[in-house]
N, C-alpha and C positions, 0 to 999 in steps of 0.2 A: 504494500500500500504506500502511495506517495501522494504529495499534494503540490498543486501548481497554483500560482496567483497571477491573474492578468493585471498588468501595471496600469492600464488605462481605466479600469473599472473597479479594481480591488476585488473582483469576483473570485472566490475560492473554488477550486475544482479538486475533488479527491478522485484519484484514478485507481482503478482496480484492474489489473492487467490479466487478461485471459488470452493466451497466445499473442500477447502484445498488441491487441486490437481494441478491446472493449473498455470503455471508461464510464464512470458515473459522474454526471454533470449536475451541479446544484444550481438550477436556474431560478433565481429569486431567493428569499422574498423581497430583498431590497436591491433591485437591479433595474436600470433604465428601460430594459426591453420588456419587462413583465407587465407594465401598464397597471400596476396595483400591488398591494401588499399580499402576495401569495407566492407559494413556492411550487416548483415542479422538479422532481428528482428524475433525471433522464439517464437512461443507459444508451450510450451512443457508440457506434462503430464508425470512427471517423466523423463525418458530418451526418451520418444516417442514424435516425432515432429508432432504437429497438424496443424501448418501453418507456412509459412515463407514469409517475405517481404524484398526483397533485396533493398539496397540503394547504388547508386554509385555517383560519382562526387567529391570525396575527392582529386583526383589528376588530375582533368580535366585541360588540357593544351592548348585547342583550336588549335590543330595542323592544322586543315583544314583552319582556318582563318589566322594562321601564314603563311601557304604555299601560300595563295593568295596574300601575300605581298612580295614574294621572287622570284627571277629568278629561272628558272626550275632546273638548276644544283645545286642550294643551297637548294632545297627541299629534296635531298637525305638524309642528316643527320636527318631531321625531321622523315622520315620513319623509321630510325634506332630505334626510341623510341616507336614504336608500339609493336610488339612482339620482345622484346630484347633478347629472347632466340634463335631466328633464324633471326637476323636482315639482313643478306645478301639476304634472299628471299624478304624482304620488299624493299630493295634497287633495286634489279633487276626487281621486279614487276613494280616499278615506272619508271625505264628506259625503259622498254618495252612499257609502256603506252605512254610516250612521243614519242618514236620512231614510234609507231603506228599512232599517230596524225601527226607527221612530215614526214611520209613516208620514214623513214630511214630503209634500209636493211643492216643488219650486216653480216659479213662473217660467214660461217659455223663454223669456228674455235671458234668464239665468243660464238655461241650457245652451243657448247660442253663444253667450259670453264665455262659458266654460269651454265650448268647442274651439273657439278662437285661441284661447290661452293654451289648451292642450296641444293643438296643432302647431302653434309656435314652438312649444317645448319639444315636440317631435322633430321639427326641423333642426332645432339647435342640437339635439341629441345625435341625429344622423350626420350633421355636419362635423361634429367632433369625431365620430367613428370613421367616416370615410376620408376625412383629411388626414387622420393618423395613419390609415392604411397607406396613403400616399407617402407620408414621412418614412414609413417602414420599408418602402421600396426605393427610397432615396430622393423623393420629390417633395421638397420642403415648401416650394412656392405656393402650391394650392392650399396648404395648411395656413399660411399667413393671410392669404386672401379670405378664406372662409371664416377665420376667427374674427376678422373685421365685420363680417356679416353677422356672426353670432353676437357680437357686441351690440348691434342694432336691436336684436331681440331682447337682450338684457335691458336696454334702455326702455323698451316697451314694458317689460316687467316692472321697472322702476316707476313708470307712470301709473301702474295699477296698484302696487303695494309698497313701493319704496325700496324693495330688495332686489337682488340680482341672481345669486347662485342658489342659496337656500331661501326660498321665497316666502314660505308660510302664507301662501296666497289664498285668498277667499276665506269663507267661513261655512260652518254647517248651516245650510239654508240659502247660501248665495255668496255675494261679495260684500266687502265692507264699504265699497263706494262704487258708483257707476263709472263707466269709461268716460274720461274727460275729452275735451276738444283736442288737446295736445296728443293724447293717445291716438285718436282717430287720424290726425294729420300724420303722425309718425308711421302708423300702420299702413296708410295709403301710400306713403312714400316708400316704405319697405316693399310693398307688393308691386310697386312700379320698378324699383331699382334692382331688387334682389334677383329676379329671374335672369336678368342680363348677366350679372356677375356669376350666378350659379352655373349657367350654361357655359360660360368661359371655363370654369373649373371642370365641368363635365368633359369638355373637349380636350382639356389638358391631360386627362387620364383615361377616360373610358375606351377610346380607340387608339391609345398610345401603345405601340407594339412592345416597347420595353416593359411598360406596366402590365400589359396583358400576359407577356411571357412569365412574369413573376407571380401573378396571382391566379391564373387559370390552372386548375388542378390542385391548388394548395388547400389542404384541409377539407376534403369533400366528405359529405355524408348523404346517404339516400333518404328519401322521404319516409320510407318505412322505418328505417333505423331512427330517424329523428323523432317519429311518433312514439317509438318504443322508449325513448328517453324523455318523452313529454315536452319536446321542444314547442315553442310558440313564437310569435312575432316574426321579424324579418329572417331569422335563421331558419325557421320552419318553412316560410314561404319561398326562400331561396332554394330549398330542397324539393320544391314542386307541390307543396300542400297549401291550398288557398284558404287557410283559416285565419280569420281576423275577428277579434271580439266585437269591434264596432259594427260588423255586419251580422255575425252569428247571434249575438245577444246585445242589440242596440241599447245604448244609454245616452243621456243628454241629447235626445232627438237626432242621433246620427242617421236615423232612417229618413230624415228630411233632405239629406245631401246626396248629390250625385258624385261618386268617385269610384275609381277602379282599384283593384287589389293586385299589384304586380306580383308575379310568380316566376321563380327561376326554374332550372331544370337539373343542374348537376350538384347543387348544394355546396359549391366550393367558394373560395374567397372572392372570386370574380362575381359570381352570382349574388353573394351577399352584398357586395359593393353596389352592383347595378340595381338590385331590389331597393336598397335604401335611397339611391339616387331618384328612382321613380316615385318612391313614397314621399319624398320631399315635394315633388311636383304635384302629387295628389293632395298633399296637405295645403299647398297654396290654393288649389281649387276649392277646397273645403272652406278655408278662411274667407276667400272672396265671396262665396255663396252666403256664409253666415253673416258677413258684414253687409251685404246687399239686402238680405232678407231679415235683418235684425228686428224682432218684434218689439212693439212698445210694451210698457209695463214696468213693474218694479224690478230692482236688481237683487232682491232677496225675498224669501218666503215670509209670510205673516205668522211667525212662530216666536213670540217674544220670550218664551221659556228656554229657547235654545239659541236665539240670535241676539247678539249684543246690540243694544239700542244705540242710536247716535249719541255722541258725547254731549252735544249741546242739550239734548233732552234729559240726559242724566243729571245735568246741573240744575234743571228747573222742574223736573217731574218726579214725584215720589215713586210712582209705579216703575218708571224707567230705572231709577236708582236701585230699587229692590231687585229688578231683573238683572241689572248689571252686576250687583253684588253676588247674587245666587249663581250666575253663570261663571264669573271669574273665580269664585271660591269653590267651584265644583259641587255645588249643592243641588244641581238639577239632575234628577235621576232619569236614566234612559229605560224604556220599557224592557222587561225581561224577554229574552228570545235568543235566537241563533240564526245568523245570516252569513251568506258568502256573497260578495260582490266583486266583480273583476272589471278592469278597464284594459284597453290596449295601450300598454306602456311603451316606452321607447325600445325596450328589449323583448316585449311580448306580453303575455297575460300576467298582469299585476293584480293579484287578488288579496282580499282582506276577509279572513274568517273571524267573525266576532261573536262571542258568547257573552250575553248580559244576564245577570241575576237580578236586575232591577235597581242596582246600586248606582253610585256616582262615578264609578270607574268600571272598565271592562272586567268580567270574570276571567275570560281567556281571550287572547288575540293572537292571530297568526298571520304573518305576511307571506303570501306566495310570491317569492322573488324569482323572476324568470332566469336571472343569471345563475343562481344557486342550482337550478335544475339542469340547464343545458351545459354548464361547466363540467358536469360529470362525464360528458361525452368527449371532452377535450383530449384525454390520453389516446382514445381510439382514433380520433381524427388526425393525430400527428404521427402515429406510429408508421414507420417506413418512409417518412418524409425527412427532409434535411432540416437542420436547426433553424435556418433563416425562415423556412416555411412555417415552423412552429410559432414564431413571433407574428408572422402575418396572420395565421389562423386565429391566434389570440386577439389580435386587433379587430379582425373582421367579425368575430363573435361578440365584440363589444362587452367584454367582461368588466363590469364596474364593481370595484372592490366593496363599496358601501352596500350594494345590493346583494353581492355574493355572500358577504360575511356579516349579515345583520345580527 
């Protein structure tokens, strides 16, 4: 047994010689190529991967147990930290779950507002994933271009809630405020400018021969095998299965919108890239439809026992002060019951399994994190590939450590 250290990264390799060929490579948990705090112990023959054993748990934060000790409205910031590349989807998914259990019906306007926010978050999430795939093939330019576009989405978040990455956006029952004129102006500007810049990014990579040679055939998985692993989201659709929660189990009035579900064929890195590219285009279609058909009405449900009253009313109305106190102090009980609600997150089916005993906090809460489920297939997808393909495959699966290791 001997050890080697790479000078440029400090990465330690322990080598185990069998006929002078086989080595054990410790890829991660703190390594620039792993895109997160997790480890893969690889056995390699030269550059060829013979086996892989993933290890997680380096940033486990016990979100579900934390949530079981908090009032329902205080759980929203916890969901931010799952997939932090598209945290508004996490927030709204949680609000929908509580509303389902409590029997809260929100105005149609709230549905459309939520759709706009979630599709903006989906675009931001896919931009990160696909631009990083470009970086891992040596194309940095597209990454810098697309992060400028993601910045514009963050500015839109700021107009809605004042936050950017971990947004804590919205409330149980709707939003804390209506979309203002500045938001509408910035959104219309984004819808006008972004497609031009995005298509330039697409031309930079999608038909680029160097890029295609690197990603076609890297990390493939069949549709049948993906279903056996319970894949969902872009990774499943890239393998040829057209499952999308927004269509199969519509929520937030998604049935009102006309959009297509892009599907791949080979389930490799290239298909995952192309599927996400097309999903960005479809998200733009949905946002435009929601903006053009935005219903009139309130931006929150009429449920004062769950929805924080406006601050100015708290200062002058005893009833509003009482409701504000009860909600903030977690004294509002949720009906007893058991529900599961899922949304189409940036990485697939993001579900919340909630059990309430009628108290002020959940009795049990489980997050269905798509990353945690499909990451189990990673060893199988990279065996018999080369080391550089393993990095590409990890990027294209979009393994978000916060969602993987909640």
